[in-house]
N, C-alpha and C positions, 0 to 999 in steps of 0.2 A: 475251159472244161470240155473234155472230149465228148463227141456224140457218136452215135452208132456208125456213121460213115467213116469216122476217124479210127475206129477199132475194127479193122478188116481182118477177119480170121477165116481161113479156108478149112473149116471143120472136117469136111468130107475127105479132103486129101490127107489131112493129118491122121484121121482114123484109118485110112487105107494103109498108111505107113506104120500104123500101130501106136499112134500117139494121140493125146487129147489135151486140150487146154483145161486145166483143173482149177486155176486161180489166177489172180492178177495181184501184183504187189505194188503198193504205193509207198515208196521210200527212196531216199537217195542212196545210190550205190557208187562206189569208186570207179567201177568199170563201165558205167553207162550214164549219160547225162539226162536221159529221159526219166520221168518219174514213174511211168507205168511199165511194169515188166510182166509178161505173160509167164505163168508157171505151166510147163508142159510135163506130162507124165506118160509113162508107158502103159498101154492098154493091151493086155495079153489075150483076153477072151471077151466075148459078148460085146464087141466093138459097136455093133449096130444099136444096141440098147444102152450104151454107157451113159450118155447124157440124160436119157429118160430115167434110168435107174438112180443116177446121182441126184437129180432134181426131186425125185420121189422121196429119197432118204432125207435130203435137206429140208424139204418144204411140206411133205405129206400130200402133195398135189400131183396128179397124173396129167401130163401134158400130151397133146397129140404130136406124133412124130414130125409133122410138118412145121410145128412152131418151136421145136426144141432149141435150135441154134439161135433163133431170134431172141427167145427168152433168156438163154444163157448169156448172150452178148449184153442184153439189157441188165442182167444181174451183175456182170463184171463192171459195167459202167456205173451202176448204182453203188457198187463197192468203192469205186474210185471217188465218187462224189462224197460218200459217207466218210471215207478216210481223209479226204481233204478237209471236210468240215470239222472233224475231230482231231486233225493233225497227227494221226497215227494209223497204222495199218489195221483194218478191221478183218475179222474172220469171215471167210466166204460164206459160211453157213449163216452167220448173223445177217450178212447182206442179203442172202437169198430169202430168209424169213421176212426181213423188213420189206424187201421188194414185194413179196406176195401180200403182205398185210397192208402196205401203204400205197402201192402203185398199180399192181397187176389187176386188171379187170378181165375176167374170162368172156 
């Protein structure tokens, strides 16, 4: 099971390039032997607030800017764990809500 050290994502550099990690997929694919695939999306505007806004929409919680990347990585890892347990890919919004309700302590 991956931990936060095994899921290394340079969010700031991706954002500078105009991209963001918006999801992780748990599924076997023909082109890749690893089970976890990061889903990267183009961020055209408000890059500095992208993750903060996304987490607010998904969870209804406002996080401090300094904890956003750590929280998002923890949610991605939580989604991987949930997907493995259920043997299917979970929706990122479901994983985010479950993380907030069952694991996150402010």
